[in-house]
C-alpha positions, 0 to 999 in steps of 0.5 A, a space after each residue: 725799227 724801234 720795235 724790232 730793236 726793242 724785241 732784239 734787245 729783249 731776246 738777246 740782252 741777257 745772253 749778250 751780258 753773260 757772254 760779255 762777262 765770259 770775256 771780261 769781268 768788268 760789268 761796266 765795260 760789258 754794259 757799256 759795250 752792249 749799250 754802244 752796240 745797240 746805239 750803233 744798231 739804231 744808227 746803222 740799222 740798214 747794215 744790221 738788217 743785212 746780217 744773215 744770223 742775228 745772234 752771230 752778228 750781235 755776239 761778234 759785234 759785242 766781242 769786238 767792242 769788249 776787246 776794244 775796251 779791254 785794250 784800254 783797261 786790263 780785266 780778268 775772267 769772271 766766275 759766276 757764283 756757285 749755287 749752294 745746296 741744302 744744308 742741315 747744320 751751320 757747320 756743314 754750311 760753313 764747310 760747304 761755303 769754304 769748299 765753294 770759295 776754294 773751288 771758285 778761287 781754283 777755277 779762277 786761277 785755272 782760267 786765268 792761265 788760258 788765253 782770252 781766245 781759249 776762254 772764249 772757245 770754252 764759253 762758246 762750247 759749254 755755255 752757248 753749246 755751239 758745235 766746233 763748226 759754229 765756233 769756227 764760223 763765229 771766230 772766223 777760223 777753220 773747224 779743225 782750228 776751233 777743235 785744236 784750240 778747245 783741246 789745248 784749253 782743256 788739256 791746260 785746264 786738266 794739267 792745272 787741275 791735276 797739279 792743284 789736286 796733288 798740292 792739296 793732297 800734301 796739305 
């Protein structure tokens, strides 16, 4: 059992951490939730062994633990750092750094206007590349509901982006 759990941890820990950060920006909450999850798996291995889909079970369990911890402490969505492209001069680097900083702030602002469920659907669709059917199964909703939730999130992001671009055009 110990070797099995170690293998599962090695295979899924990074994905679980990224997924946890898509829900909650507080790394300590995510790390604690992952640790709590694997401690639970160790103590209740028989329950876990019955799971049909290991990844789905782990992600759903982590999501529940993170949300439970978030109820105790409010947190926000985390934006992963952008990668800088090759820069020829210091001035170009400063311009790119400033643009990247503004874009990160803009994306963070846009995502903060989404509900946690909408952020989760966006993460699952883009980061985990799940189909609507897989998202629906994962979230225990109908596929059409997953598609509608995703569509509303994209519409909200699109309208916020257009508004922010219009404001920037006037500046």
